N, C-alpha and C positions, 0 to 999 in steps of 0.2 A: 736335314740329312736325306740322302737319296734312298728311296724305298725299293724300287724295282731293280732287278739284276742289270737291266740295260742302263738305268740312270747311275747305278753304282760304277759300272764299267766306264761310262762317259766321264764320271768324276775322276776316276783314276787316270784316264787318258788326258784330261784337261790338266791335271796336276803335272804329268810328265811334260806335256807341251809347254806349260808355263815355265818350267825349269829350263827347258831348252831355249825358249824365247828370251828369258831373263839373261841367260849366259851370252846369247848372241848380241843382245842390246848392250850389255856391259862391255863386250869385246869391241863393238863399234865405238862406244864412248871413249874407250881407251885409245883407239887409233885417232879419234878426233882430238883428244886431249894432247897427244903427242904433237899434232900439227900446231895446236894453240901454243904449246910450250916452245916449239921451235920458232914460231913467229915472235913470241914474247922475248926470246933470247936475242932476236935480231939476226939470226943466222939464216940467210936466204937459201943456201944450198940444202941445209938440213930441213928447212920448211918445205922446200920443193919436193924433196925425197919423201918426207912424211906424208905430204898430200898425195903423191903418186901411189903410195902404199895404202892410204886410207880410202881412196876413191872406190876401188873394186870391193873393198870390205863393206862400205856403205851401200853400194848397189846390190851386193849380195843380200843385205838386210831387206832390200826392197823385194827381191825375188822370193824371199822366204816369208814375206808378209809381216815383218817386224817393224818396218819403217815405211811410211807412205812415199810414193815416188816423188811427189812434188817437194816433200820435206827434204829428202835426200838431195835432190837437184838444187834446192835453195842453199843447203849447207855447203855443198861442194862449190857452188858459184861464189858464195861469200868468202869462203876460205881461199879459193883461187884468186879472187880479187885482192885479198889482203897479202897473199904471197907475192903476187905480181907487183903490188905497191912497194913491198919490202925489197924486192929485187931492183926496182927502178931507183929507189932511194940510195 
């Protein structure tokens, strides 16, 4: 347990930040899941729209420090390739 006033305050701040980051990460996962579900359903238009909405949300996670930049780029790239393949088929 934190002993000094400063370490107690830091513990409180970390707790608050953790809750915010957890919510943000959960929100990003929800958007990604919607893209996955649209791809699975085979609906190219819905998948394209879901990806269009998910991209800025994922990049916002990067700017907030919740997701690494390369991780976000990789996820977007792979989803875009799958959506493109779905559209071509």
